[in-house]
MIMI-483838 format. One line per 4 residues: number of its first residue (from 1); for each residue x negated, y negated, z negated of N, C-alpha, C, O, CB. Coordinates in nm, 2 decimals. Glycine has a CB too. Example, Ala and Ser with C-alpha at 12.3 -4.5 7.8 and 13.67 -1.06 7.14 Angstrom:
// MIMI-483838
1 = -1.32:0.57:-0.78:-1.23:0.45:-0.78:-1.32:0.33:-0.78:-1.42:0.33:-0.85:-1.13:0.45:-0.90 | -1.28:0.22:-0.71:-1.37:0.11:-0.71:-1.29:0.00:-0.79:-1.34:-0.11:-0.80:-1.41:0.06:-0.57
//
This chain:
// MIMI-483838
1 = -0.08:0.12:0.00:-0.01:-0.01:0.01:-0.08:-0.13:0.00:-0.05:-0.22:0.07:0.08:-0.02:-0.10 | -0.18:-0.13:-0.09:-0.28:-0.24:-0.09:-0.34:-0.28:0.05:-0.35:-0.40:0.08:-0.38:-0.20:-0.19 | -0.38:-0.19:0.12:-0.45:-0.21:0.25:-0.35:-0.27:0.35:-0.40:-0.36:0.42:-0.51:-0.07:0.31 | -0.24:-0.24:0.36:-0.13:-0.30:0.44:-0.11:-0.44:0.40:-0.12:-0.52:0.49:0.01:-0.22:0.42
5 = -0.09:-0.48:0.28:-0.06:-0.60:0.21:-0.19:-0.70:0.26:-0.19:-0.80:0.32:-0.06:-0.57:0.03 | -0.30:-0.63:0.21:-0.43:-0.71:0.24:-0.45:-0.76:0.38:-0.48:-0.87:0.40:-0.56:-0.62:0.22 | -0.42:-0.67:0.49:-0.41:-0.70:0.62:-0.32:-0.80:0.67:-0.34:-0.89:0.75:-0.40:-0.59:0.69 | -0.20:-0.79:0.62:-0.09:-0.88:0.66:-0.12:-1.02:0.59:-0.12:-1.12:0.66:0.07:-0.81:0.62
9 = -0.15:-1.03:0.48:-0.18:-1.16:0.42:-0.31:-1.22:0.46:-0.33:-1.35:0.45:-0.16:-1.15:0.28 | -0.41:-1.14:0.49:-0.53:-1.19:0.54:-0.51:-1.26:0.70:-0.59:-1.34:0.75:-0.63:-1.07:0.54 | -0.41:-1.21:0.75:-0.39:-1.28:0.88:-0.29:-1.40:0.87:-0.26:-1.46:0.97:-0.34:-1.18:0.99 | -0.24:-1.42:0.75:-0.15:-1.52:0.74:-0.23:-1.63:0.64:-0.19:-1.75:0.64:-0.01:-1.46:0.69
13 = -0.33:-1.60:0.56:-0.38:-1.69:0.47:-0.52:-1.68:0.48:-0.57:-1.60:0.56:-0.34:-1.67:0.34 | -0.60:-1.76:0.41:-0.73:-1.76:0.40:-0.78:-1.65:0.33:-0.73:-1.63:0.22:-0.78:-1.87:0.35 | -0.88:-1.57:0.39:-0.93:-1.44:0.34:-0.97:-1.44:0.19:-0.93:-1.35:0.12:-1.05:-1.40:0.43 | -1.03:-1.52:0.14:-1.08:-1.54:0.00:-0.96:-1.55:-0.08:-0.94:-1.47:-0.18:-1.18:-1.68:-0.01
17 = -0.86:-1.64:-0.05:-0.73:-1.65:-0.12:-0.68:-1.54:-0.11:-0.65:-1.50:-0.22:-0.64:-1.74:-0.07 | -0.65:-1.44:-0.01:-0.57:-1.32:0.01:-0.64:-1.23:-0.07:-0.56:-1.15:-0.12:-0.56:-1.28:0.14 | -0.77:-1.22:-0.10:-0.82:-1.12:-0.20:-0.79:-1.16:-0.32:-0.77:-1.06:-0.40:-0.94:-1.10:-0.19 | -0.78:-1.29:-0.37:-0.74:-1.32:-0.50:-0.59:-1.31:-0.53:-0.55:-1.29:-0.65:-0.78:-1.46:-0.52
21 = -0.51:-1.31:-0.44:-0.38:-1.29:-0.46:-0.30:-1.15:-0.42:-0.18:-1.15:-0.39:-0.33:-1.40:-0.39 | -0.38:-1.05:-0.43:-0.35:-0.93:-0.39:-0.22:-0.87:-0.51:-0.14:-0.79:-0.47:-0.49:-0.84:-0.38 | -0.22:-0.91:-0.64:-0.12:-0.88:-0.72:0.01:-0.94:-0.67:0.12:-0.88:-0.68:-0.15:-0.91:-0.86 | 0.00:-1.08:-0.62:0.12:-1.16:-0.58:0.18:-1.08:-0.47:0.30:-1.08:-0.46:0.09:-1.30:-0.54
25 = 0.10:-1.03:-0.39:0.14:-0.99:-0.25:0.20:-0.85:-0.27:0.30:-0.81:-0.20:0.01:-0.98:-0.13 | 0.15:-0.77:-0.38:0.21:-0.64:-0.40:0.35:-0.65:-0.47:0.44:-0.56:-0.47:0.12:-0.55:-0.48 | 0.36:-0.78:-0.53:0.49:-0.82:-0.61:0.59:-0.85:-0.50:0.71:-0.80:-0.50:0.47:-0.96:-0.73 | 0.55:-0.93:-0.41:0.63:-0.96:-0.28:0.69:-0.84:-0.20:0.80:-0.83:-0.16:0.55:-1.05:-0.18
29 = 0.60:-0.75:-0.18:0.63:-0.61:-0.12:0.73:-0.53:-0.20:0.83:-0.48:-0.14:0.51:-0.54:-0.10 | 0.69:-0.50:-0.33:0.76:-0.43:-0.42:0.92:-0.48:-0.42:1.01:-0.41:-0.40:0.69:-0.44:-0.57 | 0.93:-0.63:-0.44:1.06:-0.69:-0.44:1.14:-0.68:-0.29:1.26:-0.66:-0.29:1.03:-0.83:-0.47 | 1.08:-0.68:-0.20:1.12:-0.64:-0.06:1.17:-0.52:-0.04:1.28:-0.50:0.01:1.03:-0.64:0.03
33 = 1.09:-0.41:-0.10:1.10:-0.28:-0.10:1.25:-0.24:-0.14:1.33:-0.18:-0.08:1.00:-0.22:-0.20 | 1.27:-0.30:-0.27:1.38:-0.28:-0.36:1.50:-0.33:-0.26:1.60:-0.26:-0.25:1.37:-0.36:-0.50 | 1.49:-0.44:-0.20:1.60:-0.50:-0.11:1.62:-0.40:0.02:1.74:-0.39:0.07:1.55:-0.66:-0.06 | 1.52:-0.35:0.07:1.53:-0.25:0.17:1.60:-0.14:0.13:1.70:-0.10:0.19:1.39:-0.20:0.21
37 = 1.56:-0.08:0.02:1.63:0.03:-0.04:1.79:0.00:-0.06:1.87:0.08:-0.02:1.57:0.06:-0.18 | 1.81:-0.11:-0.11:1.97:-0.14:-0.09:2.02:-0.15:0.04:2.14:-0.12:0.06:2.01:-0.27:-0.17 | 1.96:-0.19:0.13:2.04:-0.19:0.26:2.06:-0.04:0.31:2.14:-0.02:0.40:1.96:-0.27:0.37 | 1.97:0.05:0.26:2.01:0.20:0.30:2.08:0.29:0.20:2.11:0.41:0.22:1.89:0.28:0.31
41 = 2.12:0.21:0.09:2.18:0.28:-0.02:2.31:0.37:0.02:2.33:0.48:-0.03:2.22:0.15:-0.13 | 2.38:0.32:0.10:2.51:0.39:0.15:2.48:0.46:0.28:2.57:0.49:0.36:2.63:0.28:0.16 | 2.35:0.49:0.30:2.34:0.55:0.43:2.36:0.50:0.56:2.34:0.57:0.66:2.40:0.65:0.43 | 2.42:0.36:0.57:2.45:0.29:0.69:2.41:0.16:0.68:2.48:0.07:0.64:2.59:0.30:0.70
45 = 2.28:0.13:0.72:2.21:0.02:0.73:2.29:-0.09:0.82:2.28:-0.08:0.94:2.07:0.06:0.77 | 2.35:-0.19:0.78:2.44:-0.28:0.85:2.34:-0.41:0.88:2.24:-0.43:0.80:2.57:-0.32:0.75 | 2.36:-0.49:0.99:2.28:-0.60:1.01:2.32:-0.71:0.89:2.22:-0.78:0.86:2.31:-0.65:1.17 | 2.41:-0.72:0.85:2.47:-0.82:0.77:2.38:-0.81:0.62:2.34:-0.91:0.56:2.64:-0.78:0.75
49 = 2.37:-0.66:0.59:2.28:-0.65:0.47:2.14:-0.68:0.50:2.07:-0.75:0.42:2.28:-0.51:0.43 | 2.10:-0.64:0.62:1.94:-0.67:0.65:1.91:-0.83:0.64:1.82:-0.88:0.58:1.89:-0.63:0.82 | 2.01:-0.90:0.71:2.02:-1.04:0.71:2.01:-1.09:0.56:1.92:-1.17:0.52:2.14:-1.08:0.78 | 2.10:-1.04:0.48:2.09:-1.08:0.34:1.96:-1.05:0.25:1.92:-1.12:0.16:2.19:-1.01:0.27
53 = 1.91:-0.93:0.30:1.76:-0.91:0.22:1.66:-1.01:0.27:1.59:-1.07:0.20:1.70:-0.77:0.25 | 1.67:-1.01:0.41:1.56:-1.14:0.45:1.59:-1.26:0.40:1.49:-1.33:0.37:1.55:-1.16:0.59 | 1.71:-1.31:0.40:1.73:-1.43:0.33:1.70:-1.45:0.19:1.65:-1.56:0.16:1.86:-1.46:0.34 | 1.72:-1.34:0.10:1.68:-1.34:-0.04:1.52:-1.33:-0.04:1.46:-1.39:-0.13:1.75:-1.22:-0.12
57 = 1.45:-1.26:0.04:1.31:-1.26:0.03:1.25:-1.40:0.07:1.17:-1.46:0.01:1.24:-1.14:0.12 | 1.31:-1.46:0.19:1.26:-1.59:0.22:1.29:-1.71:0.13:1.22:-1.81:0.12:1.31:-1.62:0.36 | 1.40:-1.70:0.05:1.43:-1.81:-0.07:1.36:-1.76:-0.20:1.31:-1.85:-0.28:1.61:-1.82:-0.11 | 1.34:-1.65:-0.22:1.26:-1.62:-0.35:1.12:-1.65:-0.34:1.06:-1.70:-0.43:1.28:-1.47:-0.38
61 = 1.07:-1.63:-0.23:0.90:-1.64:-0.21:0.86:-1.79:-0.11:0.75:-1.83:-0.08:0.85:-1.47:-0.11 | 0.97:-1.84:-0.07:0.94:-1.96:0.03:0.85:-1.92:0.12:0.74:-1.98:0.13:0.88:-2.09:-0.04 | 0.89:-1.82:0.21:0.81:-1.78:0.33:0.89:-1.83:0.46:1.01:-1.85:0.46:0.79:-1.62:0.34 | 0.81:-1.83:0.55:0.85:-1.86:0.68:0.91:-1.74:0.76:0.88:-1.62:0.72:0.73:-1.92:0.76
65 = 0.99:-1.75:0.86:1.07:-1.63:0.92:0.96:-1.54:0.95:0.96:-1.44:0.88:1.16:-1.67:1.06 | 0.87:-1.56:1.03:0.78:-1.45:1.07:0.70:-1.36:0.95:0.67:-1.24:0.97:0.68:-1.52:1.15 | 0.68:-1.43:0.84:0.63:-1.36:0.73:0.73:-1.28:0.67:0.70:-1.17:0.62:0.57:-1.45:0.63 | 0.84:-1.33:0.67:0.96:-1.24:0.62:0.98:-1.14:0.69:0.98:-1.03:0.63:1.09:-1.29:0.61
69 = 0.99:-1.14:0.82:1.00:-1.00:0.92:0.87:-0.93:0.90:0.89:-0.81:0.89:1.02:-1.04:1.10 | 0.77:-0.95:0.89:0.64:-0.87:0.88:0.67:-0.82:0.73:0.67:-0.70:0.72:0.49:-0.95:0.90 | 0.68:-0.89:0.62:0.70:-0.84:0.50:0.82:-0.73:0.48:0.81:-0.63:0.41:0.73:-0.96:0.43 | 0.91:-0.76:0.55:1.05:-0.65:0.55:0.99:-0.54:0.62:1.00:-0.43:0.56:1.21:-0.71:0.64
73 = 0.92:-0.53:0.74:0.87:-0.43:0.79:0.77:-0.33:0.72:0.77:-0.21:0.73:0.83:-0.49:0.90 | 0.69:-0.41:0.65:0.61:-0.34:0.55:0.67:-0.28:0.43:0.62:-0.17:0.39:0.52:-0.43:0.51 | 0.78:-0.34:0.37:0.87:-0.29:0.27:0.94:-0.16:0.34:0.95:-0.06:0.26:0.97:-0.41:0.23 | 0.97:-0.14:0.46:1.05:-0.03:0.51:0.95:0.08:0.52:0.99:0.19:0.49:1.12:-0.07:0.64
77 = 0.82:0.06:0.55:0.74:0.15:0.56:0.69:0.21:0.41:0.67:0.33:0.40:0.65:0.11:0.64 | 0.68:0.12:0.31:0.66:0.17:0.17:0.80:0.24:0.12:0.78:0.33:0.03:0.62:0.03:0.07 | 0.91:0.23:0.16:1.02:0.29:0.13:1.03:0.43:0.20:1.07:0.54:0.14:1.14:0.21:0.15 | 0.99:0.43:0.33:1.00:0.56:0.40:0.88:0.65:0.32:0.90:0.77:0.31:0.98:0.53:0.60
81 = 0.76:0.59:0.28:0.66:0.68:0.23:0.65:0.69:0.06:0.57:0.76:-0.01:0.52:0.63:0.28 | 0.76:0.61:0.02:0.75:0.61:-0.15:0.83:0.72:-0.19:0.91:0.78:-0.12:0.82:0.47:-0.22 | 0.79:0.75:-0.33:0.86:0.88:-0.37:0.95:0.84:-0.48:1.04:0.91:-0.52:0.76:0.99:-0.42 | 0.92:0.71:-0.55:1.03:0.68:-0.64:1.03:0.53:-0.66:0.93:0.46:-0.63:1.02:0.75:-0.78
85 = 1.15:0.48:-0.71:1.15:0.34:-0.75:1.06:0.29:-0.83:1.02:0.17:-0.80:1.25:0.31:-0.80 | 1.01:0.35:-0.92:0.91:0.31:-1.03:0.79:0.23:-0.98:0.75:0.13:-1.04:0.87:0.43:-1.10 | 0.74:0.29:-0.86:0.62:0.22:-0.81:0.65:0.07:-0.77:0.57:-0.02:-0.78:0.57:0.29:-0.68 | 0.77:0.04:-0.74:0.81:-0.10:-0.72:0.85:-0.16:-0.85:0.82:-0.28:-0.87:0.91:-0.11:-0.62
89 = 0.93:-0.10:-0.93:0.98:-0.17:-1.04:0.87:-0.19:-1.15:0.89:-0.28:-1.23:1.10:-0.10:-1.09 | 0.75:-0.10:-1.15:0.65:-0.13:-1.23:0.59:-0.26:-1.21:0.54:-0.32:-1.31:0.57:-0.05:-1.21 | 0.57:-0.30:-1.08:0.49:-0.42:-1.04:0.60:-0.54:-1.09:0.55:-0.65:-1.12:0.45:-0.41:-0.86 | 0.71:-0.52:-1.09:0.80:-0.63:-1.10:0.80:-0.66:-1.26:0.79:-0.77:-1.30:0.95:-0.59:-1.05
93 = 0.81:-0.54:-1.34:0.80:-0.54:-1.50:0.68:-0.61:-1.53:0.69:-0.71:-1.61:0.79:-0.38:-1.57 | 0.57:-0.59:-1.48:0.44:-0.67:-1.51:0.43:-0.81:-1.48:0.36:-0.89:-1.54:0.34:-0.61:-1.44 | 0.50:-0.84:-1.38:0.47:-0.98:-1.32:0.59:-1.07:-1.34:0.57:-1.19:-1.33:0.44:-0.98:-1.17 | 0.72:-1.03:-1.37:0.83:-1.12:-1.37:0.91:-1.12:-1.50:0.94:-1.02:-1.56:0.92:-1.08:-1.27
97 = 0.93:-1.25:-1.55:0.99:-1.27:-1.67:1.14:-1.23:-1.66:1.19:-1.18:-1.55:0.97:-1.40:-1.72 | 1.21:-1.24:-1.76:1.37:-1.18:-1.77:1.45:-1.25:-1.68:1.53:-1.19:-1.61:1.45:-1.21:-1.92 | 1.43:-1.39:-1.67:1.52:-1.46:-1.56:1.49:-1.42:-1.42:1.57:-1.45:-1.33:1.50:-1.60:-1.56 | 1.37:-1.36:-1.39:1.33:-1.36:-1.26:1.38:-1.21:-1.21:1.42:-1.17:-1.10:1.17:-1.40:-1.24
101 = 1.37:-1.14:-1.31:1.43:-0.99:-1.31:1.57:-1.00:-1.28:1.62:-0.94:-1.19:1.41:-0.90:-1.44 | 1.64:-1.09:-1.35:1.78:-1.11:-1.34:1.82:-1.15:-1.21:1.94:-1.13:-1.17:1.82:-1.19:-1.44 | 1.73:-1.23:-1.15:1.76:-1.27:-1.00:1.75:-1.17:-0.89:1.81:-1.18:-0.78:1.67:-1.38:-0.96 | 1.66:-1.07:-0.93:1.62:-0.96:-0.85:1.76:-0.87:-0.84:1.81:-0.84:-0.74:1.49:-0.87:-0.93
105 = 1.82:-0.84:-0.97:1.96:-0.79:-0.96:2.06:-0.87:-0.88:2.15:-0.81:-0.81:2.01:-0.77:-1.09 | 2.06:-1.00:-0.90:2.16:-1.07:-0.83:2.15:-1.05:-0.69:2.25:-1.01:-0.62:2.16:-1.23:-0.85 | 2.01:-1.06:-0.63:1.97:-1.04:-0.49:2.02:-0.90:-0.44:2.08:-0.89:-0.34:1.81:-1.04:-0.47 | 2.00:-0.79:-0.53:2.04:-0.67:-0.49:2.20:-0.65:-0.47:2.25:-0.59:-0.38:1.99:-0.57:-0.58
109 = 2.27:-0.71:-0.56:2.42:-0.74:-0.54:2.45:-0.82:-0.42:2.55:-0.80:-0.35:2.47:-0.81:-0.66 | 2.37:-0.92:-0.39:2.41:-0.99:-0.26:2.39:-0.91:-0.13:2.46:-0.92:-0.03:2.32:-1.13:-0.25 | 2.27:-0.82:-0.14:2.26:-0.75:-0.02:2.37:-0.64:-0.02:2.42:-0.60:0.09:2.11:-0.69:0.00 | 2.41:-0.58:-0.15:2.50:-0.46:-0.15:2.65:-0.51:-0.09:2.73:-0.43:-0.04:2.51:-0.41:-0.32
113 = 2.68:-0.65:-0.11:2.82:-0.70:-0.09:2.80:-0.79:0.04:2.90:-0.85:0.08:2.87:-0.81:-0.23 | 2.69:-0.79:0.12:2.69:-0.85:0.25:2.77:-0.82:0.35:2.81:-0.89:0.45:2.57:-0.84:0.29 | 2.82:-0.69:0.34:2.91:-0.62:0.45:3.04:-0.65:0.38:3.14:-0.60:0.44:2.89:-0.43:0.48 | 3.07:-0.70:0.31:3.21:-0.74:0.23:3.27:-0.65:0.12:3.38:-0.67:0.08:3.31:-0.75:0.33
117 = 3.19:-0.55:0.08:3.24:-0.46:-0.01:3.11:-0.39:-0.05:3.01:-0.38:0.02:3.35:-0.36:0.04 | 3.12:-0.33:-0.18:3.00:-0.23:-0.24:3.05:-0.09:-0.22:3.17:-0.06:-0.21:2.96:-0.25:-0.41 | 2.97:-0.02:-0.21:2.97:0.14:-0.20:2.95:0.19:-0.33:2.91:0.11:-0.41:2.86:0.21:-0.11 | 2.98:0.32:-0.38:2.93:0.36:-0.50:2.79:0.38:-0.52:2.73:0.38:-0.63:3.00:0.46:-0.53
121 = 2.74:0.42:-0.39:2.60:0.46:-0.39:2.52:0.31:-0.41:2.42:0.31:-0.48:2.56:0.55:-0.23 | 2.56:0.22:-0.36:2.48:0.09:-0.37:2.51:0.04:-0.53:2.43:-0.02:-0.59:2.55:-0.04:-0.24 | 2.61:0.07:-0.57:2.63:0.03:-0.72:2.54:0.13:-0.82:2.48:0.08:-0.92:2.79:0.04:-0.76 | 2.53:0.26:-0.79:2.46:0.34:-0.86:2.29:0.27:-0.86:2.21:0.27:-0.96:2.48:0.49:-0.79
125 = 2.27:0.23:-0.72:2.14:0.19:-0.72:2.10:0.08:-0.79:1.99:0.08:-0.85:2.10:0.18:-0.59 | 2.18:-0.02:-0.79:2.17:-0.15:-0.86:2.15:-0.11:-1.02:2.06:-0.16:-1.08:2.31:-0.23:-0.82 | 2.24:-0.03:-1.07:2.24:0.01:-1.22:2.10:0.07:-1.25:2.05:0.04:-1.36:2.35:0.11:-1.25 | 2.05:0.16:-1.14:1.93:0.23:-1.17:1.82:0.13:-1.18:1.74:0.14:-1.27:1.90:0.35:-1.07
129 = 1.80:0.03:-1.08:1.70:-0.06:-1.07:1.72:-0.14:-1.20:1.63:-0.17:-1.28:1.71:-0.14:-0.94 | 1.84:-0.18:-1.23:1.85:-0.27:-1.35:1.79:-0.21:-1.46:1.70:-0.26:-1.52:1.99:-0.31:-1.40 | 1.83:-0.07:-1.50:1.77:0.00:-1.59:1.62:0.00:-1.59:1.56:-0.03:-1.70:1.82:0.12:-1.59 | 1.56:0.03:-1.49:1.41:0.03:-1.48:1.33:-0.10:-1.49:1.21:-0.11:-1.52:1.37:0.08:-1.35
133 = 1.43:-0.22:-1.47:1.36:-0.35:-1.49:1.42:-0.38:-1.63:1.42:-0.51:-1.65:1.38:-0.46:-1.36 | 1.46:-0.31:-1.72:1.51:-0.36:-1.87:1.59:-0.47:-1.86:1.58:-0.56:-1.95:1.39:-0.39:-1.97 | 1.69:-0.47:-1.75:1.80:-0.59:-1.76:1.93:-0.51:-1.83:1.97:-0.40:-1.80:1.84:-0.65:-1.59 | 1.97:-0.58:-1.92:2.08:-0.54:-1.99:2.21:-0.51:-1.91:2.22:-0.56:-1.80:2.10:-0.65:-2.09
137 = 2.29:-0.42:-1.97:2.42:-0.39:-1.88:2.50:-0.51:-1.87:2.57:-0.53:-1.77:2.52:-0.28:-1.94 | 2.50:-0.60:-1.96:2.59:-0.72:-1.96:2.55:-0.82:-1.83:2.62:-0.88:-1.76:2.59:-0.81:-2.11 | 2.40:-0.81:-1.83:2.36:-0.89:-1.72:2.40:-0.83:-1.58:2.47:-0.89:-1.50:2.21:-0.91:-1.73 | 2.35:-0.72:-1.56:2.41:-0.63:-1.46:2.55:-0.67:-1.40:2.57:-0.70:-1.28:2.42:-0.50:-1.51
141 = 2.64:-0.66:-1.51:2.78:-0.70:-1.48:2.78:-0.84:-1.45:2.86:-0.87:-1.35:2.87:-0.66:-1.58 | 2.73:-0.94:-1.51:2.74:-1.08:-1.48:2.70:-1.12:-1.35:2.75:-1.21:-1.28:2.68:-1.15:-1.57 | 2.59:-1.04:-1.31:2.53:-1.07:-1.17:2.61:-1.03:-1.07:2.62:-1.09:-0.96:2.41:-1.01:-1.15 | 2.69:-0.90:-1.11:2.80:-0.86:-0.99:2.90:-0.95:-0.98:2.95:-0.98:-0.87:2.86:-0.71:-1.01
145 = 2.95:-1.00:-1.11:3.08:-1.09:-1.09:3.03:-1.21:-1.01:3.09:-1.24:-0.90:3.15:-1.14:-1.26 | 2.93:-1.28:-1.05:2.86:-1.41:-0.98:2.87:-1.38:-0.83:2.93:-1.46:-0.75:2.69:-1.43:-1.03 | 2.81:-1.27:-0.80:2.82:-1.25:-0.65:2.95:-1.22:-0.57:2.96:-1.25:-0.45:2.75:-1.15:-0.62 | 3.04:-1.17:-0.65:3.18:-1.12:-0.61:3.26:-1.28:-0.60:3.33:-1.32:-0.51:3.25:-0.98:-0.74
149 = 3.25:-1.36:-0.71:3.31:-1.47:-0.70:3.25:-1.58:-0.59:3.32:-1.67:-0.54:3.32:-1.51:-0.85 | 3.12:-1.57:-0.56:3.08:-1.65:-0.44:3.13:-1.59:-0.29:3.12:-1.66:-0.19:2.91:-1.65:-0.44 | 3.16:-1.49:-0.29:3.21:-1.44:-0.17:3.33:-1.49:-0.10:3.34:-1.50:0.02:3.24:-1.32:-0.18 | 3.42:-1.53:-0.20:3.55:-1.56:-0.15:3.62:-1.50:-0.04:3.67:-1.56:0.05:3.55:-1.67:-0.12
153 = 3.62:-1.36:-0.04:3.69:-1.27:0.06:3.61:-1.28:0.19:3.68:-1.26:0.29:3.84:-1.32:0.09 | 3.49:-1.30:0.20:3.42:-1.26:0.33:3.42:-1.12:0.38:3.41:-1.03:0.29:3.28:-1.31:0.33 | 3.43:-1.09:0.49:3.42:-0.94:0.53:3.29:-0.93:0.64:3.22:-1.02:0.68:3.58:-0.89:0.62 | 3.28:-0.80:0.66:3.16:-0.78:0.75:3.19:-0.83:0.87:3.30:-0.84:0.92:3.11:-0.65:0.78
157 = 3.08:-0.88:0.92:3.08:-0.96:1.05:3.05:-0.88:1.17:3.05:-0.93:1.28:2.99:-1.08:1.04
//
């Protein structure tokens, strides 16, 4: 994983800075990988969910569109090769404070609802990730309600 990250960010940043920021880049990749996992949770990857994942990554890390696309492609590779969510959540647990972890849960809900509804597999995945990130159940529910209220009846596009 580190080699792919280093290659990607070396091409977008000063090489010395890229070497110093490996941990930050790993965190970005881990977060993107969780969002990619969510796009595939119901076994039907939809364009609306892929767009929501890309928008979440762009906003969270303030990245330009081409870097978001590359980061998400790297994340897809990591998800294909990964054996568990722990490899991603452990990085997030080390680097993110509680409000940042809560934001990740909200982003997962946004991806889950991007097609206008949530599937039981999507809810299970958010719950599992919330547990791995030590996000309390009450926050898990609050983030879901926040996303549901923001949707105002949008449907799959």
